[in-house]
C-alpha positions in Angstrom: 3.7 -31.4 -14.2 3.3 -32.3 -10.8 5.6 -31.5 -8.4 7.8 -34.6 -6.7 8.8 -34.3 -3.3 10.4 -37.7 -3.0 11.6 -40.9 -5.4 8.3 -42.4 -5.9 10.7 -45.8 -7.5 11.5 -46.1 -3.7 7.8 -47.1 -2.9 7.9 -50.6 -4.6 9.8 -52.7 -1.8 8.2 -53.4 1.2 10.7 -52.1 4.1 10.8 -53.5 7.8 12.2 -52.3 10.7 12.8 -49.1 13.1 14.7 -46.9 10.2 12.3 -47.1 7.7 9.4 -46.2 10.2 11.3 -43.4 11.3 11.8 -42.6 7.1 8.0 -43.3 6.7 6.5 -40.8 9.5 8.9 -38.3 7.8 7.7 -38.8 4.6 4.2 -38.5 6.2 5.5 -35.3 8.0 6.1 -33.2 4.6 2.4 -35.1 3.7 1.5 -32.9 6.1 3.3 -29.9 5.5 1.7 -29.9 1.9 -1.3 -30.4 2.8 -1.2 -27.4 5.2 0.3 -25.4 2.4 -3.1 -26.0 0.3 -5.0 -25.3 3.1 -4.2 -21.8 4.1 -6.3 -20.1 1.9 -8.7 -21.5 4.4 -10.0 -21.3 7.7 -12.4 -22.9 10.1 -14.2 -21.3 13.4 -11.7 -22.8 15.8 -14.6 -24.9 17.8 -13.5 -28.0 18.6 -17.3 -29.5 17.2 -16.1 -31.3 14.7 -13.5 -33.3 18.0 -16.7 -34.2 19.2 -16.3 -37.7 17.7 -19.4 -39.5 19.2 -21.7 -35.9 18.5 -20.4 -36.6 15.4 -20.3 -40.1 14.3 -16.6 -39.3 12.2 -13.2 -39.2 13.2 -10.1 -39.4 11.2 -9.2 -42.6 9.4 -5.0 -43.2 9.6 -2.7 -45.3 7.4 -0.2 -46.7 10.2 3.3 -43.9 9.9 0.2 -41.6 11.2 -0.5 -43.3 14.2 3.3 -43.3 15.0 3.6 -39.9 14.2 0.4 -39.2 16.1 0.8 -41.8 19.3 5.2 -42.0 19.3 7.7 -40.3 22.1 4.2 -39.6 24.1 1.5 -41.1 26.8 -1.3 -41.9 25.6 -4.7 -40.1 27.4 -7.5 -41.7 28.9 -10.7 -41.9 27.0 -12.6 -38.7 27.1 -16.1 -39.2 29.6 -17.6 -37.2 26.8 -17.0 -39.6 23.2 -14.4 -37.0 21.6 -11.0 -37.6 20.9 -8.6 -38.5 23.2 -6.1 -35.5 22.3 -8.1 -33.2 23.1 -8.3 -30.9 25.8 -9.5 -31.0 29.2 -11.8 -28.1 28.5 -12.6 -30.6 25.0 -12.0 -26.9 22.6 -8.1 -27.7 21.1 -5.7 -30.5 20.0 -2.9 -31.3 22.5 -1.1 -33.1 19.8 -1.6 -30.2 16.8 1.6 -29.6 15.2 0.7 -33.8 15.3 -2.5 -34.2 13.9 -3.3 -36.5 11.0 -4.7 -35.7 7.4 -7.9 -35.7 8.1 -7.9 -33.3 10.8 -6.1 -31.2 8.3 -8.1 -31.2 5.3 -12.1 -29.5 6.9 -15.0 -31.5 6.4 -16.6 -29.0 8.1 -19.3 -26.6 5.8 -18.6 -23.6 7.5 -15.3 -24.0 6.9 -14.3 -20.1 5.4 -11.7 -19.6 1.6 -12.2 -19.9 -1.7 -15.5 -22.0 -3.1 -13.2 -24.9 -4.0 -11.5 -26.5 -2.2 -8.0 -28.3 -3.5 -9.2 -31.6 -4.3 -6.4 -32.6 -6.0 -3.9 -32.3 -3.9 -5.6 -33.8 -1.2 -5.8 -36.8 -3.5 -3.2 -36.6 -4.2 -1.4 -36.4 -1.2 -3.9 -39.2 0.3 -2.1 -41.5 -2.6 0.8 -40.2 -1.4 -0.1 -41.6 2.9 -0.8 -45.2 1.3 2.0 -45.8 -1.0 4.6 -44.7 2.6 1.9 -47.1 4.3 2.3 -49.9 2.7 6.0 -49.7 2.1 6.1 -50.5 5.8 3.1 -52.5 6.6 2.6 -54.2 3.6 -0.9 -56.2 5.3 -2.7 -53.4 6.2 -5.0 -52.8 3.0 -6.7 -49.4 4.5 -6.5 -47.0 6.9 -8.1 -47.2 9.9 -10.8 -45.3 12.5 -8.0 -43.3 15.0 -10.3 -44.7 17.7 -9.7 -48.4 16.4 -5.7 -47.7 16.8 -6.0 -45.4 20.1 -7.8 -49.0 21.4 -5.3 -51.2 20.1 -3.0 -49.1 22.1 -4.7 -49.2 24.6 -4.8 -52.7 25.8 -1.0 -53.6 23.6 2.1 -53.6 26.3 4.4 -50.5 26.2 6.2 -50.2 23.9 9.9 -50.1 24.0 11.5 -46.8 22.1 14.1 -47.1 19.8 
């Protein structure tokens, strides 16, 4: 039987408000810790190549609580001229929000991954479904995750929000 770190019954009712969003962010961080644990036997070359979004034509897709974890309490950086992730450092090699990086940045998709031959697909699927349930609870109208740069562009054009 799979280990449970939450009460699935709580996933049923849509919730709103700052308190519920804070809870969703906390649960999202729990999912992140579980993803990190699943990937302990693996490593990446840490080149930052996967963060060159314009070059790779790939980017992580985030649910609303993931975007909140990534963006809340920090100023959004300006867009990068090289088309890389806006959260990269000036050299384009290191993530400036590493502890809060999205799920897609935690689960390696690079062919240069090192570790056991078989990646933890079952864990990834389980955790992705959990992220979906967390998001649906706080934002039922969001039918799927959105690309990082879509969230980023929307936030850069939105008026500044008040922090609780």
